[in-house]
DRENTORKOL-3810 file (N, C-alpha, C; in nm, 4 decimals):
REM DRENTORKOL-3810
@n.u->15.4084; n.v->9.7648; n.w->6.8422; ca.u->15.2915; ca.v->9.6916; ca.w->6.8484; c.u->15.1669; c.v->9.7712; c.w->6.8988
@n.u->15.0533; n.v->9.7322; n.w->6.8604; ca.u->14.9347; ca.v->9.8062; ca.w->6.9013; c.u->14.8905; c.v->9.7663; c.w->7.0389
@n.u->14.7973; n.v->9.8423; n.w->7.0973; ca.u->14.7440; ca.v->9.8149; ca.w->7.2275; c.u->14.6271; c.v->9.7291; c.w->7.2208
@n.u->14.5934; n.v->9.6598; n.w->7.3246; ca.u->14.4724; ca.v->9.5728; ca.w->7.3262; c.u->14.3496; c.v->9.6617; c.w->7.3320
@n.u->14.2386; n.v->9.6141; n.w->7.2681; ca.u->14.1162; ca.v->9.6862; ca.w->7.2621; c.u->14.0386; c.v->9.6630; c.w->7.3998
@n.u->13.9750; n.v->9.7577; n.w->7.4431; ca.u->13.8830; ca.v->9.7406; ca.w->7.5587; c.u->13.7516; c.v->9.6755; c.w->7.5247
@n.u->13.6870; n.v->9.6177; n.w->7.6235; ca.u->13.5499; ca.v->9.5571; ca.w->7.5982; c.u->13.4574; c.v->9.6564; c.w->7.5359
@n.u->13.4626; n.v->9.7816; n.w->7.5859; ca.u->13.3750; ca.v->9.8876; ca.w->7.5232; c.u->13.4081; c.v->9.9140; c.w->7.3758
@n.u->13.5320; n.v->9.9161; n.w->7.3371; ca.u->13.5744; ca.v->9.9371; ca.w->7.2025; c.u->13.5301; c.v->9.8208; c.w->7.1164
@n.u->13.5429; n.v->9.7072; n.w->7.1712; ca.u->13.4957; ca.v->9.5883; ca.w->7.0951; c.u->13.3512; c.v->9.5927; c.w->7.0722
@n.u->13.2734; n.v->9.6146; n.w->7.1721; ca.u->13.1226; ca.v->9.6310; ca.w->7.1631; c.u->13.0853; c.v->9.7357; c.w->7.0598
@n.u->13.1554; n.v->9.8498; n.w->7.0720; ca.u->13.1201; ca.v->9.9659; ca.w->6.9852; c.u->13.1536; c.v->9.9241; c.w->6.8367
@n.u->13.2634; n.v->9.8597; n.w->6.8114; ca.u->13.2988; ca.v->9.8136; ca.w->6.6757; c.u->13.1967; c.v->9.7134; c.w->6.6261
@n.u->13.1578; n.v->9.6161; n.w->6.7164; ca.u->13.0565; ca.v->9.5247; ca.w->6.6775; c.u->12.9271; c.v->9.5832; c.w->6.6296
@n.u->12.8820; n.v->9.6815; n.w->6.7156; ca.u->12.7545; ca.v->9.7473; ca.w->6.6911; c.u->12.7560; c.v->9.8349; c.w->6.5597
@n.u->12.8823; n.v->9.8901; n.w->6.5359; ca.u->12.8919; ca.v->9.9803; ca.w->6.4236; c.u->12.8903; c.v->9.8886; c.w->6.2915
@n.u->12.9385; n.v->9.7659; n.w->6.3073; ca.u->12.9499; ca.v->9.6763; ca.w->6.1825; c.u->12.8187; c.v->9.5912; c.w->6.1818
@n.u->12.7277; n.v->9.6014; n.w->6.2634; ca.u->12.5945; ca.v->9.5356; ca.w->6.2656; c.u->12.6177; c.v->9.3889; c.w->6.3160
@n.u->12.7350; n.v->9.3575; n.w->6.3837; ca.u->12.7596; ca.v->9.2229; ca.w->6.4241; c.u->12.6906; c.v->9.1925; c.w->6.5578
@n.u->12.6236; n.v->9.2907; n.w->6.6162; ca.u->12.5559; ca.v->9.2636; ca.w->6.7460; c.u->12.4127; c.v->9.2248; c.w->6.7167
@n.u->12.3763; n.v->9.2154; n.w->6.5964; ca.u->12.2222; ca.v->9.1835; ca.w->6.5638; c.u->12.2198; c.v->9.0286; c.w->6.5560
@n.u->12.0995; n.v->8.9810; n.w->6.5922; ca.u->12.0787; ca.v->8.8389; ca.w->6.5774; c.u->12.0174; c.v->8.8216; c.w->6.4485
@n.u->12.0909; n.v->8.7672; n.w->6.3493; ca.u->12.0460; ca.v->8.7591; ca.w->6.2167; c.u->11.9283; c.v->8.6687; c.w->6.2042
@n.u->11.9284; n.v->8.5529; n.w->6.2772; ca.u->11.8156; ca.v->8.4618; ca.w->6.2741; c.u->11.6849; c.v->8.5210; c.w->6.3213
@n.u->11.6889; n.v->8.6072; n.w->6.4093; ca.u->11.5709; ca.v->8.6717; ca.w->6.4518; c.u->11.5044; c.v->8.7596; c.w->6.3488
@n.u->11.5880; n.v->8.8185; n.w->6.2594; ca.u->11.5341; ca.v->8.9138; ca.w->6.1500; c.u->11.4863; c.v->8.8463; c.w->6.0334
@n.u->11.5139; n.v->8.7082; n.w->6.0268; ca.u->11.4658; ca.v->8.6289; ca.w->5.9173; c.u->11.3267; c.v->8.5674; c.w->5.9427
@n.u->11.2523; n.v->8.5450; n.w->5.8372; ca.u->11.1248; ca.v->8.4900; ca.w->5.8511; c.u->11.1231; c.v->8.3348; c.w->5.8905
@n.u->11.2376; n.v->8.2749; n.w->5.8536; ca.u->11.2619; ca.v->8.1365; ca.w->5.8841; c.u->11.2998; c.v->8.1121; c.w->6.0199
@n.u->11.2601; n.v->7.9930; n.w->6.0783; ca.u->11.2968; ca.v->7.9577; ca.w->6.2089; c.u->11.4166; c.v->7.8683; c.w->6.1968
@n.u->11.4859; n.v->7.8507; n.w->6.3069; ca.u->11.6071; ca.v->7.7564; ca.w->6.3117; c.u->11.5522; c.v->7.6125; c.w->6.2783
@n.u->11.4353; n.v->7.5810; n.w->6.3301; ca.u->11.3822; ca.v->7.4483; ca.w->6.3025; c.u->11.3562; c.v->7.4303; c.w->6.1641
@n.u->11.3075; n.v->7.5218; n.w->6.0829; ca.u->11.2888; ca.v->7.5068; ca.w->5.9389; c.u->11.4244; c.v->7.4844; c.w->5.8666
@n.u->11.5294; n.v->7.5599; n.w->5.9181; ca.u->11.6615; ca.v->7.5373; ca.w->5.8536; c.u->11.7096; c.v->7.3996; c.w->5.8804
@n.u->11.6910; n.v->7.3483; n.w->5.9983; ca.u->11.7315; ca.v->7.2133; ca.w->6.0428; c.u->11.6559; c.v->7.1106; c.w->5.9575
@n.u->11.5290; n.v->7.1275; n.w->5.9364; ca.u->11.4549; ca.v->7.0365; ca.w->5.8530; c.u->11.5039; c.v->7.0342; c.w->5.7067
@n.u->11.5321; n.v->7.1509; n.w->5.6579; ca.u->11.5804; ca.v->7.1641; ca.w->5.5158; c.u->11.7135; c.v->7.0982; c.w->5.5112
@n.u->11.8019; n.v->7.1226; n.w->5.5987; ca.u->11.9346; ca.v->7.0570; ca.w->5.5928; c.u->11.9256; c.v->6.9062; c.w->5.6049
@n.u->11.8386; n.v->6.8603; n.w->5.6900; ca.u->11.8218; ca.v->6.7099; ca.w->5.6982; c.u->11.7674; c.v->6.6541; c.w->5.5757
@n.u->11.6759; n.v->6.7227; n.w->5.5114; ca.u->11.6204; ca.v->6.6718; ca.w->5.3828; c.u->11.7299; c.v->6.6705; c.w->5.2767
@n.u->11.8119; n.v->6.7742; n.w->5.2709; ca.u->11.9341; ca.v->6.7778; ca.w->5.1784; c.u->12.0292; c.v->6.6631; c.w->5.2048
@n.u->12.0552; n.v->6.6386; n.w->5.3332; ca.u->12.1613; ca.v->6.5311; ca.w->5.3627; c.u->12.0878; c.v->6.3975; c.w->5.3295
@n.u->11.9615; n.v->6.3662; n.w->5.3548; ca.u->11.8942; ca.v->6.2424; ca.w->5.3212; c.u->11.8994; c.v->6.2191; c.w->5.1748
@n.u->11.8687; n.v->6.3306; n.w->5.1012; ca.u->11.8643; ca.v->6.3114; ca.w->4.9492; c.u->11.9974; c.v->6.2916; c.w->4.9045
@n.u->12.1023; n.v->6.3509; n.w->4.9502; ca.u->12.2386; ca.v->6.3278; ca.w->4.9055; c.u->12.2813; c.v->6.1932; c.w->4.9419
@n.u->12.2585; n.v->6.1471; n.w->5.0570; ca.u->12.2921; ca.v->6.0041; ca.w->5.0989; c.u->12.2234; c.v->5.9034; c.w->5.0156
@n.u->12.0928; n.v->5.9283; n.w->4.9790; ca.u->12.0254; ca.v->5.8309; ca.w->4.8957; c.u->12.0880; c.v->5.8299; c.w->4.7550
@n.u->12.1183; n.v->5.9470; n.w->4.7066; ca.u->12.1849; ca.v->5.9546; ca.w->4.5736; c.u->12.3143; c.v->5.8743; c.w->4.5709
@n.u->12.4036; n.v->5.8950; n.w->4.6788; ca.u->12.5204; ca.v->5.8247; ca.w->4.6872; c.u->12.5012; c.v->5.6736; c.w->4.6866
@n.u->12.3966; n.v->5.6392; n.w->4.7725; ca.u->12.3711; ca.v->5.4863; ca.w->4.7854; c.u->12.3205; c.v->5.4314; c.w->4.6509
@n.u->12.2423; n.v->5.5072; n.w->4.5779; ca.u->12.2065; ca.v->5.4603; ca.w->4.4429; c.u->12.3200; c.v->5.4408; c.w->4.3503
@n.u->12.4099; n.v->5.5470; n.w->4.3560; ca.u->12.5221; ca.v->5.5432; ca.w->4.2619; c.u->12.6183; c.v->5.4245; c.w->4.2987
@n.u->12.6400; n.v->5.4102; n.w->4.4283; ca.u->12.7279; ca.v->5.2917; ca.w->4.4712; c.u->12.6610; c.v->5.1560; c.w->4.4327
@n.u->12.5300; n.v->5.1537; n.w->4.4378; ca.u->12.4576; ca.v->5.0217; ca.w->4.3955; c.u->12.4782; c.v->4.9994; c.w->4.2488
@n.u->12.4745; n.v->5.1067; n.w->4.1649; ca.u->12.4896; ca.v->5.0865; ca.w->4.0202; c.u->12.6344; c.v->5.0384; c.w->3.9958
@n.u->12.7390; n.v->5.0938; n.w->4.0653; ca.u->12.8753; ca.v->5.0618; ca.w->4.0446; c.u->12.8953; c.v->4.9190; c.w->4.0916
@n.u->12.8305; n.v->4.8796; n.w->4.2031; ca.u->12.8423; ca.v->4.7436; ca.w->4.2453; c.u->12.7936; c.v->4.6440; c.w->4.1507
@n.u->12.6742; n.v->4.6771; n.w->4.0895; ca.u->12.6105; ca.v->4.5901; ca.w->3.9903; c.u->12.7101; c.v->4.5765; c.w->3.8673
@n.u->12.7631; n.v->4.6817; n.w->3.8259; ca.u->12.8547; ca.v->4.6814; ca.w->3.7104; c.u->12.9764; c.v->4.5953; c.w->3.7443
@n.u->13.0305; n.v->4.6120; n.w->3.8521; ca.u->13.1594; ca.v->4.5356; ca.w->3.8909; c.u->13.1105; c.v->4.3871; c.w->3.8940
@n.u->13.0090; n.v->4.3615; n.w->3.9586; ca.u->12.9571; ca.v->4.2165; ca.w->3.9606; c.u->12.9404; c.v->4.1623; c.w->3.8241
@n.u->12.8802; n.v->4.2349; n.w->3.7381; ca.u->12.8613; ca.v->4.1875; ca.w->3.6011; c.u->12.9876; c.v->4.1678; c.w->3.5248
@n.u->13.0846; n.v->4.2601; n.w->3.5473; ca.u->13.2111; ca.v->4.2432; ca.w->3.4763; c.u->13.2830; c.v->4.1214; c.w->3.5296
@n.u->13.2803; n.v->4.1021; n.w->3.6670; ca.u->13.3426; ca.v->3.9807; ca.w->3.7215; c.u->13.2781; c.v->3.8499; c.w->3.6625
@n.u->13.1529; n.v->3.8524; n.w->3.6378; ca.u->13.0832; ca.v->3.7403; ca.w->3.5831; c.u->13.1208; c.v->3.7171; c.w->3.4406
@n.u->13.1317; n.v->3.8228; n.w->3.3644; ca.u->13.1776; ca.v->3.8112; ca.w->3.2283; c.u->13.3272; c.v->3.7509; c.w->3.2203
@n.u->13.4084; n.v->3.7971; n.w->3.3141; ca.u->13.5452; ca.v->3.7509; ca.w->3.3131; c.u->13.5500; c.v->3.5989; c.w->3.3442
@n.u->13.4599; n.v->3.5560; n.w->3.4403; ca.u->13.4493; ca.v->3.4154; ca.w->3.4722; c.u->13.4069; c.v->3.3262; c.w->3.3633
@n.u->13.3244; n.v->3.3869; n.w->3.2785; ca.u->13.2651; ca.v->3.3141; ca.w->3.1620; c.u->13.3601; c.v->3.3214; c.w->3.0431
@n.u->13.4673; n.v->3.3883; n.w->3.0532; ca.u->13.5619; ca.v->3.3889; ca.w->2.9489; c.u->13.5393; c.v->3.4900; c.w->2.8407
@n.u->13.4537; n.v->3.5865; n.w->2.8684; ca.u->13.4238; ca.v->3.7002; ca.w->2.7786; c.u->13.5027; c.v->3.8186; c.w->2.8091
@n.u->13.5778; n.v->3.8111; n.w->2.9157; ca.u->13.6396; ca.v->3.9396; ca.w->2.9733; c.u->13.7869; c.v->3.9398; c.w->2.9206
@n.u->13.8607; n.v->4.0213; n.w->2.9935; ca.u->13.9890; ca.v->4.0539; ca.w->2.9534; c.u->14.0963; c.v->3.9612; c.w->3.0067
END
């Protein structure tokens, strides 16, 4: 089995791989703008699902009505 890495070796590896950089600081966007964009995406997706479920509910209600009227299966 291999030996455990020291803290110094881990830090050196992270630095050599660029993992010690704060990627968000290098981007032009702020964390707040990302949060807002994600919230907008979530709201849009939830609204879409709500609309689709409403359409399905309407169709099921209509089908039940047709069955009650004797036009159904």
